[in-house]
C-alpha positions in Angstrom: 66.4 8.9 -64.6 70.0 9.0 -65.9 68.8 7.1 -69.0 66.3 9.9 -69.7 69.0 12.5 -69.4 71.4 10.6 -71.7 68.7 10.1 -74.3 68.0 13.9 -74.3 71.7 14.6 -74.8 72.0 12.2 -77.7 68.9 13.6 -79.4 70.1 17.2 -79.1 73.7 16.3 -80.0 74.8 19.4 -78.0 76.1 19.7 -74.4 73.5 20.4 -71.7 73.3 24.1 -70.9 73.5 25.5 -67.4 69.7 25.5 -67.0 69.5 21.8 -67.8 72.3 21.1 -65.4 70.5 22.9 -62.6 67.3 21.0 -63.4 69.2 17.8 -63.2 70.6 18.7 -59.8 67.1 19.6 -58.6 65.7 16.3 -59.8 68.6 14.4 -58.1 67.8 16.3 -54.8 64.1 15.4 -55.1 64.9 11.8 -55.9 67.1 11.6 -52.8 64.4 13.0 -50.6 61.9 10.4 -52.0 64.4 7.7 -51.1 64.8 9.0 -47.6 61.1 9.5 -46.9 59.9 6.4 -48.6 60.3 3.9 -45.7 58.0 6.1 -43.6 55.4 6.6 -46.2 53.9 3.2 -45.6 50.6 3.0 -43.7 50.8 4.4 -40.2 50.8 1.0 -38.5 53.9 -0.2 -40.5 57.5 1.0 -40.4 60.0 -0.6 -42.8 63.3 -1.8 -41.4 66.5 -2.9 -43.0 66.5 -6.4 -44.6 62.9 -6.1 -45.6 61.4 -6.7 -42.2 58.4 -4.7 -40.8 57.4 -3.6 -37.4 53.9 -2.5 -36.3 53.4 0.8 -34.5 49.9 2.2 -34.1 51.3 5.5 -32.8 53.6 6.4 -35.7 53.7 10.1 -36.1 52.3 11.7 -39.2 54.6 12.4 -42.1 54.6 16.2 -41.7 57.0 17.5 -39.1 55.5 19.6 -36.2 58.7 21.5 -35.3 57.0 24.7 -36.5 54.4 24.4 -33.7 54.7 26.4 -30.5 56.0 24.1 -27.6 52.6 24.0 -25.8 50.7 22.9 -28.9 53.5 20.5 -29.9 53.4 18.8 -26.5 49.6 18.4 -26.7 49.8 17.0 -30.2 52.5 14.5 -29.0 50.4 13.5 -26.0 47.4 12.9 -28.3 49.4 10.7 -30.6 51.1 8.8 -27.7 47.7 8.2 -26.1 46.2 7.1 -29.4 43.3 9.5 -28.7 40.8 10.1 -31.5 38.8 13.2 -32.5 35.5 13.3 -34.4 34.4 16.7 -35.8 30.8 17.2 -36.6 29.9 20.1 -38.9 26.7 21.4 -40.4 25.5 22.9 -43.6 22.5 24.4 -45.4 20.8 25.7 -42.2 21.3 25.9 -38.5 19.4 23.7 -36.0 19.7 20.8 -38.4 20.6 18.2 -35.7 24.3 18.4 -35.3 24.0 18.0 -31.5 21.9 14.9 -31.6 24.2 13.4 -34.3 27.3 14.1 -32.3 25.7 12.7 -29.1 24.5 9.6 -30.9 28.0 8.9 -32.2 29.1 9.2 -28.6 26.6 6.5 -27.6 28.2 4.2 -30.3 31.7 4.8 -28.9 30.4 4.2 -25.3 28.9 0.9 -26.5 32.3 0.0 -28.0 33.8 0.4 -24.6 35.6 3.8 -25.1 35.6 6.7 -22.7 34.1 9.7 -24.5 34.1 13.4 -24.0 32.6 16.3 -26.0 33.3 19.9 -27.0 30.8 22.4 -28.4 32.3 25.3 -30.4 30.0 28.4 -30.6 31.3 31.1 -33.0 29.6 34.0 -31.2 31.6 36.7 -29.4 30.0 36.2 -26.0 32.4 34.7 -23.5 29.6 32.2 -22.5 25.9 31.8 -22.7 25.2 33.3 -19.2 24.0 36.7 -20.3 22.2 35.6 -23.5 18.4 35.9 -23.8 16.4 32.7 -23.7 14.3 34.0 -26.6 17.3 34.1 -28.8 19.5 31.3 -27.6 17.3 28.9 -25.7 18.2 27.7 -22.2 21.5 28.2 -20.5 22.8 24.8 -19.4 24.7 24.8 -16.1 27.6 22.4 -15.4 29.0 21.0 -12.2 31.8 23.6 -12.1 29.4 26.5 -12.7 29.9 26.8 -16.4 27.0 28.5 -18.2 27.0 26.8 -21.5 25.1 26.1 -24.7 22.1 23.7 -24.4 23.8 21.2 -26.6 26.1 20.3 -23.7 22.9 19.0 -22.0 22.4 16.6 -25.0 26.1 15.4 -24.6 25.7 14.8 -20.9 22.4 13.0 -21.2 23.6 10.8 -24.1 27.1 10.2 -22.9 26.3 9.9 -19.2 29.2 12.2 -18.2 29.6 15.5 -16.3 31.5 17.9 -18.5 33.4 21.1 -17.6 33.0 24.7 -18.6 36.0 24.3 -21.0 33.7 21.9 -23.0 32.0 25.0 -24.4 34.3 27.1 -26.6 33.3 30.5 -28.0 35.0 33.1 -30.1 34.9 35.4 -27.0 36.8 32.8 -24.9 39.5 32.3 -27.5 40.1 36.0 -28.2 40.0 36.7 -24.4 42.7 34.1 -23.7 44.9 35.2 -26.6 44.7 38.9 -25.6 45.5 38.0 -22.0 48.6 36.1 -23.3 49.6 39.1 -25.4 49.3 41.4 -22.4 51.7 39.4 -20.3 54.2 39.2 -23.1 53.8 35.5 -23.9 54.2 36.2 -27.7 57.5 38.0 -27.2 56.7 41.1 -29.2 55.4 39.3 -32.2 52.5 40.6 -34.2 49.5 38.7 -32.9 47.3 37.4 -35.8 44.4 35.1 -36.4 46.8 32.7 -38.1 48.8 31.3 -36.4 48.0 32.6 -32.9 44.2 32.3 -32.8 44.2 29.0 -34.8 46.9 27.6 -32.5 45.0 28.6 -29.4 41.9 26.8 -30.8 43.9 23.7 -31.4 45.4 23.8 -27.9 41.9 24.2 -26.4 40.5 21.2 -28.3 43.4 19.0 -27.3 43.2 20.0 -23.7 39.5 19.2 -23.5 40.2 15.9 -25.3 42.7 14.8 -22.5 40.7 16.2 -19.5 39.2 13.3 -17.4 35.4 13.4 -17.2 33.3 11.9 -14.4 30.6 9.3 -15.1 27.0 10.1 -14.2 25.1 6.9 -14.8 24.2 3.7 -13.1 25.3 1.9 -16.2 28.0 4.1 -17.5 30.0 1.5 -19.5 30.6 -2.1 -19.9 33.8 -1.5 -18.1 33.2 0.1 -14.7 37.0 0.6 -14.2 37.0 3.4 -16.8 35.7 6.1 -14.4 37.6 9.4 -14.1 40.3 8.4 -16.6 41.3 10.5 -19.6 38.9 10.1 -22.6 39.8 8.0 -25.6 37.5 9.8 -28.0 36.6 13.5 -28.2 33.6 14.6 -30.2 33.8 18.2 -31.4 30.7 20.0 -32.7 31.3 23.1 -34.7 28.2 25.3 -34.2 26.5 27.3 -36.9 26.7 26.6 -40.6 29.9 26.1 -42.6 30.7 29.3 -44.6 29.6 31.6 -41.8 32.2 34.4 -41.5 32.4 34.1 -37.7 33.4 30.4 -37.9 36.3 30.9 -40.3 39.1 30.8 -37.6 37.7 27.6 -36.2 37.5 26.0 -39.7 41.1 26.8 -40.4 42.2 25.6 -36.9 40.4 22.2 -37.6 42.1 21.9 -41.0 45.5 22.5 -39.3 44.6 20.1 -36.5 44.1 17.2 -38.9 47.4 18.0 -40.6 49.1 17.9 -37.2 47.4 14.7 -35.9 47.3 12.8 -39.1 44.5 11.2 -41.1 43.9 8.2 -38.8 43.4 10.3 -35.7 40.7 12.8 -36.8 37.7 12.5 -39.0 34.8 14.7 -40.2 31.1 14.1 -40.2 29.0 16.6 -42.1 25.3 17.0 -41.3 23.3 18.4 -44.2 19.7 18.6 -45.5 18.1 16.5 -48.2 14.6 18.0 -48.6 11.7 16.3 -50.3 9.7 18.5 -52.7 6.9 18.0 -55.2 4.0 15.6 -55.5 5.0 12.8 -55.5 7.9 13.9 -53.3 11.4 13.8 -54.8 14.6 14.0 -52.7 16.7 17.0 -53.7 20.5 16.7 -53.4 21.6 20.2 -54.5 21.6 21.8 -51.0 24.0 19.1 -49.8 26.1 19.2 -52.9 26.7 22.9 -52.5 27.3 22.5 -48.7 30.0 19.9 -49.3 31.5 22.0 -52.1 31.7 24.9 -49.6 33.3 22.6 -47.0 36.0 21.4 -49.5 36.8 25.0 -50.5 37.6 25.7 -46.9 40.1 22.8 -46.8 37.9 20.2 -45.0 36.7 16.9 -46.5 33.8 15.0 -45.0 34.4 11.3 -44.2 30.8 10.8 -43.3 27.8 12.6 -44.8 24.8 12.5 -42.4 21.7 13.5 -44.3 18.6 14.8 -42.5 15.2 14.5 -44.1 11.6 13.3 -43.6 12.1 9.9 -45.3 15.0 7.5 -45.6 17.4 8.2 -48.4 16.7 6.4 -51.6 19.5 4.4 -53.3 19.4 6.7 -56.3 19.8 9.7 -53.9 22.8 8.0 -52.2 24.5 7.3 -55.6 24.0 10.9 -56.7 25.4 12.3 -53.5 28.4 10.0 -53.6 29.1 11.0 -57.2 29.0 14.8 -56.5 30.6 14.8 -53.0 33.2 12.0 -53.4 31.9 10.5 -50.1 31.7 6.7 -50.4 28.2 5.3 -50.6 28.6 3.3 -47.5 29.5 6.5 -45.5 26.4 8.4 -46.6 24.1 8.0 -43.5 20.4 8.5 -43.6 19.2 10.4 -40.5 15.5 10.6 -41.3 12.7 11.4 -38.9 12.0 8.8 -36.2 9.5 8.4 -33.4 11.9 9.7 -30.7 15.6 10.9 -30.6 16.7 7.8 -28.7 16.3 5.8 -31.9 19.0 7.8 -33.7 21.9 5.8 -32.3 20.0 2.6 -33.2 19.4 3.9 -36.7 23.2 4.5 -37.0 23.9 1.0 -35.9 21.6 -0.4 -38.6 23.7 1.5 -41.2 27.0 0.2 -39.7 28.2 3.6 -38.6 29.9 2.2 -35.5 32.1 -0.2 -37.6 32.9 2.5 -40.1 34.0 4.9 -37.3 36.2 2.2 -35.8 37.8 1.4 -39.2 38.3 5.0 -40.2 40.0 5.8 -36.9 41.9 2.5 -36.6 40.0 1.5 -33.4 39.5 -2.0 -32.3 39.8 -4.9 -34.8 41.1 -2.8 -37.7 41.0 -4.5 -41.1 44.1 -3.7 -43.1 43.6 -2.7 -46.7 39.8 -2.4 -46.4 38.1 1.0 -47.1 36.2 2.2 -44.0 33.0 2.5 -46.0 33.2 -1.2 -47.1 34.0 -2.8 -43.8 31.7 -5.4 -42.2 30.4 -5.3 -38.7 33.6 -5.2 -36.6 32.4 -4.4 -33.2 29.0 -6.2 -32.7 27.9 -3.7 -30.1 24.2 -4.8 -30.3 24.9 -7.1 -27.4 26.6 -4.5 -25.2 24.8 -3.4 -22.0 24.7 0.2 -23.3 22.8 -0.7 -26.5 20.5 -3.2 -24.8 19.5 -0.5 -22.3 19.2 2.0 -25.1 16.8 -0.2 -27.1 14.6 -0.6 -24.0 14.6 3.1 -23.5 13.6 3.8 -27.1 10.9 1.2 -27.0 9.4 2.4 -23.7 8.9 5.9 -25.2 6.8 4.4 -28.0 4.9 1.9 -25.7 3.4 3.8 -22.8 0.7 2.5 -20.5 -1.2 5.7 -19.9 -1.1 9.5 -20.7 -0.1 12.4 -18.4 -0.6 16.1 -19.1 1.9 18.3 -17.5 1.6 22.1 -17.6 4.7 24.3 -17.8 3.9 27.8 -16.6 6.8 29.9 -17.8 7.9 33.2 -19.2 9.7 32.1 -22.4 7.3 29.5 -23.9 7.5 31.1 -27.3 11.0 29.7 -27.5 10.6 26.0 -26.9 14.3 25.4 -26.3 14.2 27.9 -23.3 13.0 25.0 -21.1 14.7 22.1 -23.0 16.2 20.4 -19.9 12.9 20.7 -18.1 11.1 18.9 -21.0 13.9 16.3 -21.1 13.7 15.7 -17.4 9.9 15.2 -17.6 10.4 12.9 -20.5 12.9 10.8 -18.5 10.4 10.5 -15.7 7.5 9.7 -18.0 9.6 6.9 -19.6 10.4 5.5 -16.1 6.7 5.6 -15.1 5.5 4.3 -18.6 3.4 7.3 -19.4 3.0 9.2 -22.6 3.9 12.8 -21.8 1.8 15.7 -23.2 3.0 19.2 -22.3 0.6 22.1 -22.0 2.6 25.3 -22.5 1.1 28.2 -20.6 2.3 31.8 -20.6 2.6 33.0 -17.0 1.6 36.6 -17.8 -1.7 35.4 -19.4 -2.9 34.1 -16.0 -3.1 37.5 -14.2 -4.5 40.8 -15.5 -2.6 42.6 -12.8 0.8 41.2 -13.7 3.6 43.7 -13.4 5.1 42.8 -16.7 5.8 45.2 -19.6 3.5 43.4 -22.1 0.9 45.9 -23.4 -1.4 43.0 -24.1 -1.0 41.5 -20.7 -4.6 40.6 -19.7 -6.0 37.6 -17.9 -6.8 34.8 -20.4 -9.6 32.6 -19.3 -8.6 29.9 -21.9 -5.2 29.8 -20.2 -6.8 29.0 -16.9 -9.0 26.4 -18.5 -6.0 24.7 -20.0 -4.2 24.9 -16.6 -7.1 23.2 -14.8 -7.0 20.3 -17.2 -3.4 19.5 -16.3 -2.6 16.4 -14.2 0.5 18.2 -12.8 2.3 21.5 -13.2 5.9 22.7 -13.3 6.8 26.3 -12.6 10.4 26.7 -13.8 13.0 29.5 -13.3 13.4 32.8 -15.0 14.5 36.4 -14.5 12.5 39.7 -14.4 9.1 40.6 -13.1 7.0 39.7 -16.1 4.7 36.8 -15.4 5.6 36.7 -11.7 2.1 37.4 -10.4 0.7 34.8 -12.8 3.1 32.2 -11.3 2.1 33.2 -7.8 -1.6 32.8 -8.6 -0.9 29.5 -10.3 0.8 28.1 -7.3 -2.0 29.3 -5.0 -4.5 27.4 -7.2 -2.3 24.2 -7.2 -1.9 24.3 -3.5 -5.6 24.8 -2.7 -6.8 22.2 -5.3 -4.1 19.7 -4.4 -2.7 19.4 -7.9 0.8 17.9 -8.0 3.3 20.7 -8.3 7.1 21.1 -8.7 8.7 24.6 -8.5 12.2 25.3 -9.7 14.5 28.3 -8.8 12.2 31.3 -9.3 9.3 28.8 -9.0 10.4 28.1 -5.4 10.7 31.8 -4.7 7.2 32.4 -6.0 6.0 29.5 -3.8 7.4 31.2 -0.7 5.9 34.6 -1.7 2.5 32.9 -2.2 2.6 31.2 1.1 3.6 34.4 2.9 0.7 36.3 1.4 -2.1 33.8 1.6 -1.2 31.6 4.6 1.1 33.6 6.9 -0.7 36.8 6.2 2.0 39.1 4.9 -0.1 40.7 2.1 2.7 42.8 0.6 5.3 40.0 0.6 7.5 40.0 -2.6 11.0 39.6 -3.9 13.7 42.2 -3.4 14.6 41.5 -7.1 11.6 43.5 -8.2 11.0 46.0 -5.4 13.6 47.8 -3.3 11.2 49.5 -0.8 10.0 46.3 1.0 10.0 46.2 4.8 13.2 44.4 5.9 12.7 40.9 7.3 8.9 41.3 6.9 7.9 41.9 3.3 11.1 40.8 1.6 10.4 37.1 1.4 13.2 36.8 -1.2 16.5 38.7 -0.7 19.7 39.4 -2.6 22.5 37.1 -1.6 25.2 38.9 0.4 28.1 37.7 -1.8 26.4 38.7 -5.0 27.5 41.3 -7.6 24.9 43.8 -8.8 27.1 45.5 -11.4 28.8 42.6 -13.2 26.3 40.2 -14.6 28.4 37.5 -16.3 29.4 34.6 -14.2 28.5 36.2 -10.8 25.5 34.2 -9.7 25.6 31.3 -7.3 26.6 28.7 -9.9 27.4 25.0 -10.1 27.0 22.0 -7.9 26.3 22.4 -4.2 25.5 20.0 -1.4 22.0 19.9 0.0 21.2 18.1 3.3 17.6 16.6 3.3 15.4 16.2 6.4 14.6 12.7 7.5 11.0 11.8 6.7 10.5 14.4 4.0 9.2 13.7 0.5 12.5 14.8 -1.1 14.5 12.5 1.2 12.3 9.6 0.3 12.6 10.3 -3.4 16.4 10.8 -3.4 17.0 7.9 -0.9 19.9 9.8 0.6 20.6 12.4 3.2 23.0 14.5 1.1 22.6 15.2 -2.6 24.5 17.3 -5.1 22.6 19.5 -7.4 23.3 22.5 -9.7 22.4 26.1 -9.0 22.0 29.3 -10.9 20.5 32.2 -8.9 21.3 35.6 -7.3 18.4 35.7 -4.8 17.4 33.4 -2.0 14.6 32.8 0.6 15.0 35.2 3.5 16.2 33.2 6.4 14.5 35.6 8.8 11.0 34.4 7.7 11.7 30.7 7.7 10.5 30.0 11.3 7.2 31.8 10.6 6.7 29.9 7.3 7.5 26.5 8.9 5.1 27.3 11.8 2.4 27.8 9.1 3.1 24.5 7.5 5.6 25.1 4.7 8.6 22.9 5.7 12.1 23.7 4.5 13.4 20.1 4.2 16.6 20.8 2.2 19.3 23.2 3.4 22.8 24.1 2.5 25.5 25.4 4.8 28.4 27.0 3.0 30.8 29.9 3.7 27.9 32.4 3.3 25.6 30.9 5.9 22.5 28.6 5.7 20.5 28.5 2.5 17.0 27.2 1.9 17.2 24.6 -0.9 14.0 22.6 -0.8 10.5 23.3 0.6 7.4 21.2 0.6 4.0 20.5 2.2 3.5 17.2 4.1 1.8 14.4 2.2 -1.1 14.6 4.6 -1.7 18.1 3.4 -1.0 17.8 -0.3 -0.1 14.8 -2.5 3.0 16.4 -4.0 3.9 20.1 -3.4 7.7 20.4 -3.7 9.9 23.3 -4.8 13.7 23.6 -5.0 16.1 26.5 -5.3 18.5 24.4 -7.4 17.8 23.1 -10.9 17.1 19.3 -10.8 16.5 19.2 -14.5 20.3 19.6 -15.2 21.2 16.3 -13.6 18.4 14.1 -15.1 19.5 11.3 -17.4 17.4 9.0 -19.7 18.4 5.9 -17.7 18.3 7.8 -14.3 15.6 10.4 -14.0 16.0 13.1 -11.4 14.1 12.1 -8.3 12.0 15.3 -8.0 10.6 14.9 -11.5 10.1 11.2 -11.0 8.1 12.0 -7.8 5.9 14.4 -9.7 5.1 11.9 -12.5 4.6 9.0 -10.1 2.1 11.1 -8.1 0.3 12.2 -11.3 0.0 8.6 -12.4 -1.4 7.6 -9.0 -3.9 10.5 -8.9 -5.1 9.7 -12.5 -5.6 6.0 -11.6 -7.5 7.0 -8.4 -9.7 9.4 -10.4 -10.6 6.7 -12.9 -11.4 4.2 -10.2 -13.7 6.7 -8.5 
């Protein structure tokens, strides 16, 4: 450096002017800073000491100081670094519904198989505080958690794949963030500062993510992990899914927060996986990379850089497609993952293992046997998770879906069948039970309002559809799920009457149980005008009001005011439900405002409808499960709670399992006769 300055002086043959002197001082200062920082600019697992020796420290802080952060966020960042906790962010491009949820869940399975405790967070950029008041036609089902959180259906995927029970904080929306920041401002937490999207909203988002990442989650599986001692401990990996599509205006605060979060945590503690579309067009089909190129370009313009590029499409990515994507996106070839269509979604984690995604994740995040100096996309199989209990069971699960012994047709009589995701958990629970009973599941979707010409719904074309009845009569079993509003109610009631009289296996859920009670009151007990107080307010008290509003309910404020979350149900000895659960007390999730009128229970039981599951809480006794005896009907069971929310691939919910077992038995008997 001094030699360069001296040469310049000799060449000019004149004294350095003031500007040159100032530049020289600036260079000296910069050079001094480089000398000071240099020992700490080694890889994060090495710190240089005097005398040339080196120590190893996996938890070395990132280069950038975090003193500018608010104390709460700085504490969370420090805890994450001290705990060596990792975060994987899954984003999506090109179009919505591309498979981010399944991709994130499948990565969670890989971490489970590696022996790590995993949690998940879904970010939804909409302004709603939660999904509780959103229409099933627009948003799909509302998934209910143990603590009563009404969340996005993707949390159901997380729970089913990760075998954990998440909390309501695991679903973050724009509404929640703005509500929390505004509440802080109202109590003076910002000390008179101008509250802005950056830094206040972005800091709040980072705090939320790091809090969820450190919150212990409970296991919900018979084989939760190779290490059973890991229950109820803080997670080691948090998978964050950013909903929507990158570039959407409503997601910008979250994108900026994620950019800042990687700066605060450091490169080795957070990585990005981007899910994009590679369509095949023409004849013969040619894989097109432009949509993904533009999607990654948009991501980089926002300050994020994908470490993994997960490409959706009909067929596996061709080598030439991978090379082209790598060239235009700067993602290494090895980290470009083909997520093409497979026979069932349980094969997605196995497909990732075939492409060594598990080892690349471990290398990228410095997990397990980290190989120094090797690029994460070039690493060999580090973890060998194929022999783990989780993956062995997962392979059996995927194979059993493709190798059934028989077929079973289950009818779903509902109100929202035009939106398939409205009953996603019901479908998944039926799938789990069909896997356990080795049956190929075929679902017959039947609109409830098409089964009754006198239905009280508001559909102008609401007429009885004979073809709907014909399809119903071909079903081996039927599920009548929950819902809100009067449309389709009469169709459900008439369906249940047919199933009861013709001894067709039946499972009613929530509103399905209420319809069961109304049907029995009308056609067996003899209360012809029996109905629900949800739809009529002029019913004779304790006579015609078979279903009543719960006394602690709120009729004016809709969001978060139902009877929500997990509750205990006590099952009667000798009942079908007790036999299926194998336990006297069970914990199931609820979401309802109305309940069976306790004043009519004795009359219903005298007529043969037994209430075999009850709950006693601070509000009095609640009817939770009703059924007909096996001598009267092969399987006629209904529950006020939602059993579909607790069903898992390796552990089907007992009520759904009972339905599919009965269907298989009746099909076999019919064939033998």
